C-alpha positions in Angstrom: -41.2 20.2 -45.5 -39.6 18.1 -48.3 -39.5 14.3 -47.8 -35.9 12.9 -47.7 -35.5 9.7 -49.6 -32.6 7.4 -50.4 -32.7 5.9 -53.9 -32.1 2.1 -54.3 -28.7 2.8 -55.8 -27.8 5.1 -52.9 -28.9 2.5 -50.4 -26.8 -0.1 -52.1 -23.7 2.1 -51.9 -24.4 2.8 -48.3 -24.7 -0.9 -47.5 -21.6 -1.8 -49.4 -19.7 1.0 -47.5 -21.0 -0.3 -44.2 -20.0 -3.9 -44.9 -16.5 -2.8 -46.1 -15.8 -0.7 -43.0 -17.2 -3.5 -40.7 -14.9 -6.0 -42.4 -11.9 -3.7 -41.9 -12.7 -3.5 -38.1 -13.0 -7.2 -37.8 -9.8 -7.8 -39.6 -7.9 -5.3 -37.4 -9.3 -7.0 -34.3 -7.9 -10.4 -35.5 -4.7 -9.0 -36.7 -1.7 -10.0 -34.6 0.4 -6.9 -33.7 -0.2 -5.3 -37.1 1.5 -8.0 -39.0 -1.4 -8.7 -41.3 -1.5 -12.3 -40.0 -4.6 -13.4 -38.2 -3.9 -14.7 -34.8 -4.8 -18.3 -34.1 -3.2 -21.0 -32.0 -0.6 -21.5 -34.7 -0.3 -18.1 -36.3 0.3 -14.5 -35.4 2.8 -12.8 -33.2 3.1 -12.8 -29.4 5.6 -11.5 -26.8 6.3 -13.7 -23.8 8.5 -13.4 -20.7 10.7 -16.3 -19.6 13.0 -16.8 -16.6 16.5 -16.3 -17.8 17.6 -19.6 -16.2 15.8 -21.5 -19.0 17.0 -19.6 -22.0 18.7 -22.6 -23.8 15.8 -24.9 -23.6 13.2 -22.2 -24.4 15.2 -21.1 -27.4 14.9 -24.7 -28.6 11.2 -24.8 -27.9 10.6 -21.6 -29.9 12.8 -22.7 -32.8 10.9 -26.0 -33.2 7.5 -24.4 -32.8 8.2 -21.7 -35.4 9.6 -24.2 -37.8 6.4 -26.3 -37.4 4.2 -23.2 -37.7 5.8 -20.7 -40.1 3.0 -18.1 -39.6 3.8 -17.9 -35.9 6.3 -15.6 -34.3 7.2 -15.7 -30.6 9.3 -12.9 -29.2 10.9 -13.9 -25.9 12.2 -11.5 -23.3 14.5 -13.3 -20.9 14.6 -11.7 -17.5 14.6 -12.4 -13.7 11.6 -14.4 -12.5 10.0 -11.5 -10.5 10.1 -9.3 -13.6 8.3 -12.0 -15.7 5.5 -12.1 -13.1 5.4 -8.3 -13.0 4.9 -8.3 -16.8 2.0 -10.6 -16.4 0.3 -8.5 -13.7 0.9 -5.3 -15.7 -0.7 -6.9 -18.8 2.6 -6.5 -20.8 2.5 -10.2 -21.8 0.0 -13.0 -21.9 2.3 -15.9 -21.1 5.3 -16.4 -18.8 7.5 -19.3 -18.0 8.7 -19.3 -14.4 9.5 -21.6 -11.4 6.4 -21.0 -9.4 2.6 -20.8 -9.7 0.8 -17.5 -9.0 0.0 -17.0 -5.3 -3.7 -16.9 -4.3 -3.3 -13.1 -4.0 -1.8 -12.8 -7.5 -4.5 -15.1 -9.0 -7.2 -13.0 -7.3 -5.8 -9.7 -8.5 -5.6 -11.0 -12.1 -9.1 -12.5 -11.9 -10.5 -9.2 -10.6 -8.6 -7.1 -13.1 -9.2 -9.2 -16.2 -12.4 -10.9 -15.3 -11.1 -14.4 -15.9 -8.7 -16.8 -14.1 -5.2 -17.3 -15.5 -4.4 -20.9 -16.5 -1.2 -22.4 -15.1 0.5 -25.8 -14.6 3.8 -27.5 -14.5 5.8 -28.3 -17.6 8.9 -30.0 -16.2 11.2 -30.3 -13.2 14.6 -28.5 -13.3 17.7 -29.3 -11.4 19.9 -26.6 -9.9 23.4 -27.7 -10.9 26.6 -26.9 -8.9 29.6 -26.2 -11.1 33.3 -25.8 -10.2 36.5 -24.8 -11.9 38.3 -27.5 -14.0 41.2 -27.4 -11.6 39.1 -27.7 -8.4 39.7 -30.8 -6.3 36.3 -30.5 -4.7 33.6 -32.1 -6.8 31.5 -33.8 -4.1 29.3 -31.8 -1.7 26.6 -32.4 0.8 23.5 -30.1 1.2 24.8 -29.0 4.7 28.1 -28.0 3.1 26.4 -26.0 0.4 24.2 -24.3 3.0 27.3 -23.5 5.0 28.9 -21.8 2.1 25.8 -19.8 1.4 25.7 -18.7 5.1 29.5 -18.0 5.1 30.0 -20.6 7.8 32.0 -23.3 6.0 35.5 -24.7 5.8 35.2 -24.3 2.0 36.5 -20.9 1.1 34.6 -20.5 -2.2 32.9 -17.5 -3.6 29.4 -18.6 -4.6 28.0 -17.2 -7.8 24.3 -17.0 -8.7 22.6 -15.9 -11.9 21.7 -12.4 -10.7 21.8 -10.3 -7.5 18.1 -10.5 -6.7 14.7 -11.6 -8.0 15.9 -14.5 -10.0 14.5 -18.0 -9.6 17.8 -19.4 -8.5 18.2 -16.7 -5.8 14.7 -17.4 -4.6 15.4 -21.1 -4.6 18.6 -20.6 -2.5 16.8 -18.3 0.0 13.6 -20.2 0.3 14.6 -23.9 -0.1 18.2 -24.0 1.1 18.4 -21.2 3.6 14.8 -21.2 4.7 14.6 -17.4 4.7 18.1 -16.7 6.2 20.2 -14.0 4.7 22.9 -14.7 2.1 26.5 -14.4 3.1 28.7 -11.7 1.7 30.7 -14.3 -0.2 27.6 -15.0 -2.3 27.5 -12.7 -5.4 25.3 -12.2 -8.4 26.6 -12.5 -11.9 24.8 -10.9 -14.9 23.3 -14.2 -16.0 23.9 -17.9 -16.1 26.5 -17.7 -18.9 28.4 -15.1 -16.8 28.4 -17.6 -13.9 29.9 -20.3 -16.2 32.5 -17.8 -17.5 33.6 -16.6 -14.1 33.9 -20.1 -12.5 35.9 -21.3 -15.5 38.5 -18.5 -14.9 38.6 -18.6 -11.0 39.5 -21.7 -9.0 38.1 -20.1 -5.8 34.6 -19.9 -7.2 31.6 -22.2 -7.6 28.3 -21.5 -9.4 24.7 -22.5 -9.2 22.7 -22.6 -12.5 19.8 -24.4 -14.1 20.9 -27.7 -15.6 19.5 -26.8 -19.0 22.6 -24.6 -19.5 24.8 -27.6 -19.5 22.6 -30.6 -20.0 22.0 -30.9 -23.7 24.7 -33.0 -25.3 23.5 -32.1 -28.8 24.2 -28.4 -28.2 27.7 -27.4 -29.2 27.6 -24.3 -27.0 26.8 -26.4 -24.0 29.5 -28.8 -24.8 31.9 -25.9 -24.9 30.7 -24.8 -21.5 31.4 -28.3 -20.1 35.0 -28.1 -21.4 35.5 -25.0 -19.2 34.0 -26.3 -15.9 33.2 -29.5 -14.0 29.7 -30.6 -12.8 29.8 -31.3 -9.1 28.0 -34.2 -7.5 25.6 -33.7 -4.6 24.9 -36.2 -1.8 22.0 -38.4 -2.9 18.8 -38.0 -0.9 18.1 -41.0 1.3 20.7 -43.3 -0.2 23.5 -43.5 2.4 26.4 -41.3 1.3 26.1 -41.8 -2.5 26.8 -38.7 -4.6 24.9 -38.0 -7.8 24.9 -35.7 -10.8 21.7 -33.8 -11.9 20.8 -36.4 -14.5 17.2 -37.3 -15.5 17.1 -40.6 -13.7 18.3 -39.0 -10.4 15.7 -36.3 -10.7 12.9 -38.7 -11.6 13.7 -41.0 -8.7 14.0 -38.1 -6.2 17.7 -38.8 -5.6 19.1 -35.4 -6.7 18.2 -33.0 -3.9 18.2 -29.6 -5.6 15.2 -29.4 -7.9 12.4 -27.0 -8.7 9.3 -27.1 -10.9 8.9 -25.1 -14.1 5.5 -23.5 -14.7 3.6 -21.8 -17.5 1.2 -19.1 -16.5 -1.2 -18.1 -19.3 -3.5 -15.0 -19.2 -5.5 -15.6 -22.4 -9.3 -16.1 -22.4 -9.5 -17.2 -26.0 -7.7 -19.6 -28.3 -4.8 -17.4 -29.3 -1.1 -18.0 -30.0 -0.3 -18.1 -26.2 -2.7 -21.0 -25.8 -1.1 -22.7 -28.9 2.4 -22.4 -27.6 1.5 -23.5 -24.1 -0.2 -26.6 -25.6 2.9 -27.3 -27.6 5.0 -27.2 -24.4 2.6 -29.6 -22.6 2.3 -32.2 -25.3 4.8 -34.7 -26.8 7.1 -32.5 -28.9 7.6 -29.9 -26.3 8.0 -32.5 -23.5 10.7 -34.3 -25.5 12.6 -31.1 -25.9 12.6 -30.6 -22.1 13.8 -34.2 -21.7 16.7 -33.6 -24.2 17.7 -30.6 -22.1 17.9 -32.7 -18.9 14.7 -31.4 -17.4 12.2 -34.0 -16.3 8.9 -33.8 -18.2 5.9 -33.7 -16.0 3.2 -34.3 -18.7 4.5 -37.5 -20.3 5.8 -40.9 -19.0 9.5 -41.1 -18.4 11.4 -44.3 -19.2 14.0 -45.3 -16.6 15.4 -48.3 -18.4 19.2 -48.8 -18.6 20.1 -46.1 -16.2 22.3 -45.9 -13.1 21.2 -43.6 -10.3 24.8 -43.3 -9.1 26.2 -41.6 -12.2 
């Protein structure tokens, strides 16, 4: 039997080939979606799912983040809240922005499936705004009056529009917080999205709409200013202040005066310091919090200054 030997030069070639292949494997593991960019907290490519109600403010967040970090690309799918959470459970995305935290059952399912707990927390508080046609004489409503319209038991004969027929955060808010599980009346209908609600109400005097305030709250956004030229923002009876009616302005949200509010959460399923973690941190800290504030959402991670503000506006 002949002895098999590898020469020094052959061994050197073998080692070089091994190192080269191993380096390629490492590079491909760190590559973000085949872009050639290594994923870090400020670089790479990630797809996230966001509740459609928050499209204006999240578009702003992504725009500023990508300008600050040119090697980062965040692709956002806007969809009903239930679909966002379904994406997270199905491992289609690592980060979602929705109006509720995972339930204990959802958290356990994700922990059992992925072997680590998802991270989540509040980012801001959103107001559900009530909008009416520019020609409408009714611009002041109490919560019982709104509940009556949603139940179909009201002297107001308005068609109520929501930003979707089912599974949206606004529909869930209406059912859980306003109707306490009661069925919606037949005069409550779902539009394709928030922009469709605004468009319909602007063209029909017999309709009112319920949308997230970030669609009409940013005075620096020309599109939102054009929306406000089409409709009027109704005032809702102030909570615990004796017949005063208030708009969904930041001060009224901060002081608990505006009654129709909901939290905004991030839910992150990433057990390493990737781009999902980087974007979530951006939303939590000063720059992201200021963008929420500018869009009329109340930041929950930074102090809010209440100077020179009237709660009756």
